[in-house]
C-alpha positions in Angstrom: -0.1 -6.5 16.6 -1.7 -6.3 20.0 -5.0 -4.9 21.3 -6.3 -1.6 19.9 -5.9 1.6 22.0 -8.3 4.4 20.9 -7.4 8.0 21.2 -9.9 10.9 20.7 -8.7 13.9 18.6 -7.5 16.9 20.6 -9.8 19.0 18.3 -12.9 17.2 19.6 -15.0 19.1 22.1 -17.7 18.0 24.5 -20.5 20.1 22.9 -21.3 17.7 20.0 -18.4 18.6 17.8 -17.3 16.2 15.1 -14.8 13.8 16.5 -12.0 11.6 15.1 -10.6 8.6 16.9 -7.6 6.7 15.9 -6.8 3.1 17.0 -3.0 2.6 17.6 -1.7 -1.0 17.7 1.6 -1.9 19.3 3.9 -4.3 17.5 3.7 -7.8 18.7 7.6 -7.8 18.8 7.4 -5.2 21.6 8.3 -6.0 25.2 8.4 -3.9 28.3 12.1 -4.5 28.7 13.4 -1.5 26.7 12.7 -2.8 23.2 12.5 -0.4 20.3 8.8 -0.4 19.7 6.4 1.1 17.1 2.7 1.5 17.0 0.6 1.6 13.8 -2.8 3.2 13.2 -4.7 2.6 9.9 -7.3 4.8 8.3 -8.8 4.6 4.8 -6.6 7.4 3.7 -3.3 6.8 5.5 -1.2 4.5 7.7 0.4 6.3 10.7 3.5 5.0 12.5 4.9 6.3 15.7 7.4 5.5 18.5 5.4 3.7 21.3 7.6 5.4 23.9 6.9 8.9 22.6 3.2 8.9 21.9 2.9 12.7 21.7 6.0 12.9 19.4 6.1 12.9 15.6 4.7 10.2 13.5 5.2 9.0 9.9 2.4 9.0 7.4 2.2 6.5 4.5 -0.3 6.1 1.7 -1.9 2.6 2.1 -0.3 1.3 -1.1 3.1 2.4 0.0 2.6 0.7 3.4 1.5 -2.5 1.7 4.6 -2.4 -0.5 6.8 -1.9 2.6 5.2 -4.8 4.4 5.6 -7.1 1.4 9.3 -6.2 1.2 9.8 -6.6 5.0 8.2 -10.1 5.0 10.3 -11.2 2.1 13.6 -10.5 4.0 
């Protein structure tokens, strides 16, 4: 994965409201030449996956154990 890109929650205000930031990491297999790319953000409660070309679009949410099981399976292929 590449460098982290931090995004502040749209629910955060500038008057001292509680904020949430998520760090998205782009797949190291991504290129700027039209590759199908994904970004991943990990929290203690979930792992989020989205299309790097549609950052405001939908994302998938996985429980950490399910994500680890997926990665173990993918690496074994």
